[in-house]
C-alpha positions as a Python dict, from the first residue, in 0.01 Angstrom:
ca = {
    (1, 'X'): (0, 0, 0),
    (2, 'X'): (214, 102, -295),
    (3, 'X'): (213, 382, -547),
    (4, 'X'): (193, 342, -920),
    (5, 'X'): (488, 289, -1152),
    (6, 'X'): (747, 25, -1228),
    (7, 'X'): (955, -129, -951),
    (8, 'X'): (1329, -67, -970),
    (9, 'X'): (1615, 11, -741),
    (10, 'X'): (1639, 369, -629),
    (11, 'X'): (2017, 376, -601),
    (12, 'X'): (2254, 445, -882),
    (13, 'X'): (2059, 731, -1038),
    (14, 'X'): (2058, 963, -738),
    (15, 'X'): (2302, 1067, -468),
    (16, 'X'): (2177, 1066, -106),
    (17, 'X'): (2129, 1445, -126),
    (18, 'X'): (1927, 1409, -446),
    (19, 'X'): (1714, 1135, -288),
    (20, 'X'): (1644, 1367, 4),
    (21, 'X'): (1557, 1665, -219),
    (22, 'X'): (1346, 1465, -465),
    (23, 'X'): (1177, 1265, -190),
    (24, 'X'): (1078, 1582, -9),
    (25, 'X'): (938, 1729, -331),
    (26, 'X'): (742, 1412, -413),
    (27, 'X'): (604, 1393, -59),
    (28, 'X'): (493, 1754, -30),
    (29, 'X'): (371, 1806, -387),
    (30, 'X'): (211, 1470, -463),
    (31, 'X'): (161, 1240, -168),
    (32, 'X'): (104, 1441, 150),
    (33, 'X'): (-243, 1569, 56),
    (34, 'X'): (-350, 1218, -46),
    (35, 'X'): (-205, 1027, 251),
    (36, 'X'): (-222, 1265, 546),
    (37, 'X'): (-583, 1198, 648),
    (38, 'X'): (-576, 820, 614),
    (39, 'X'): (-218, 744, 721),
    (40, 'X'): (-119, 1018, 967),
    (41, 'X'): (164, 905, 1190),
    (42, 'X'): (261, 612, 969),
    (43, 'X'): (590, 588, 783),
    (44, 'X'): (616, 653, 411),
    (45, 'X'): (912, 516, 214),
    (46, 'X'): (952, 655, -138),
    (47, 'X'): (1156, 514, -426),
    (48, 'X'): (1240, 848, -587),
    (49, 'X'): (1344, 684, -917),
    (50, 'X'): (990, 562, -983),
    (51, 'X'): (787, 766, -731),
    (52, 'X'): (645, 440, -596),
    (53, 'X'): (601, 412, -222),
    (54, 'X'): (507, 189, 68),
    (55, 'X'): (340, 280, 396),
    (56, 'X'): (345, 104, 732),
    (57, 'X'): (279, 200, 1092),
    (58, 'X'): (619, 56, 1186),
    (59, 'X'): (928, 230, 1044),
    (60, 'X'): (1138, -87, 1012),
    (61, 'X'): (849, -280, 855),
    (62, 'X'): (806, 1, 601),
    (63, 'X'): (1176, -16, 514),
    (64, 'X'): (1158, -396, 484),
    (65, 'X'): (860, -362, 248),
    (66, 'X'): (1048, -107, 39),
    (67, 'X'): (1354, -328, 11),
    (68, 'X'): (1138, -626, -84),
    (69, 'X'): (949, -428, -348),
    (70, 'X'): (1228, -210, -489),
    (71, 'X'): (1549, -395, -405),
    (72, 'X'): (1844, -243, -225),
    (73, 'X'): (1900, 128, -269),
    (74, 'X'): (1852, 473, -126),
    (75, 'X'): (1501, 559, -7),
    (76, 'X'): (1331, 868, 130),
    (77, 'X'): (1144, 808, 455),
    (78, 'X'): (912, 1042, 640),
    (79, 'X'): (648, 1012, 908),
    (80, 'X'): (323, 1120, 743),
    (81, 'X'): (172, 1437, 881),
    (82, 'X'): (480, 1533, 1078),
    (83, 'X'): (691, 1836, 1003),
    (84, 'X'): (1033, 1742, 869),
    (85, 'X'): (1192, 1643, 1196),
    (86, 'X'): (1456, 1392, 1278),
    (87, 'X'): (1349, 1032, 1314),
    (88, 'X'): (1517, 831, 1588),
    (89, 'X'): (1779, 1102, 1631),
    (90, 'X'): (1881, 1125, 1266),
    (91, 'X'): (1929, 1455, 1086),
    (92, 'X'): (1712, 1547, 788),
    (93, 'X'): (1972, 1434, 534),
    (94, 'X'): (1963, 1082, 674),
    (95, 'X'): (1612, 1030, 541),
    (96, 'X'): (1792, 892, 236),
    (97, 'X'): (1892, 557, 379),
    (98, 'X'): (2069, 278, 199),
    (99, 'X'): (1989, -83, 284),
}
């Protein structure tokens, strides 16, 4: 599943901190209400440059899909329906991952 918009890399325009801040805003303001009921517990990866996204039940598969769709760059990742908590032992700021 992917959001609307044009595909492009999400790096270059935003620092990791900006990816984290913008990704959090996009998730809470635009995507959480839409995705929480149908995709709770799955992983959402957002390209903050275009606001496009991919969803998968497996975190690594979601990241692979994002890289395939958007190219290499920084992405915001969150587990849908979960409070902002660390994923696999990472701190909040590491939600902006570069692949």
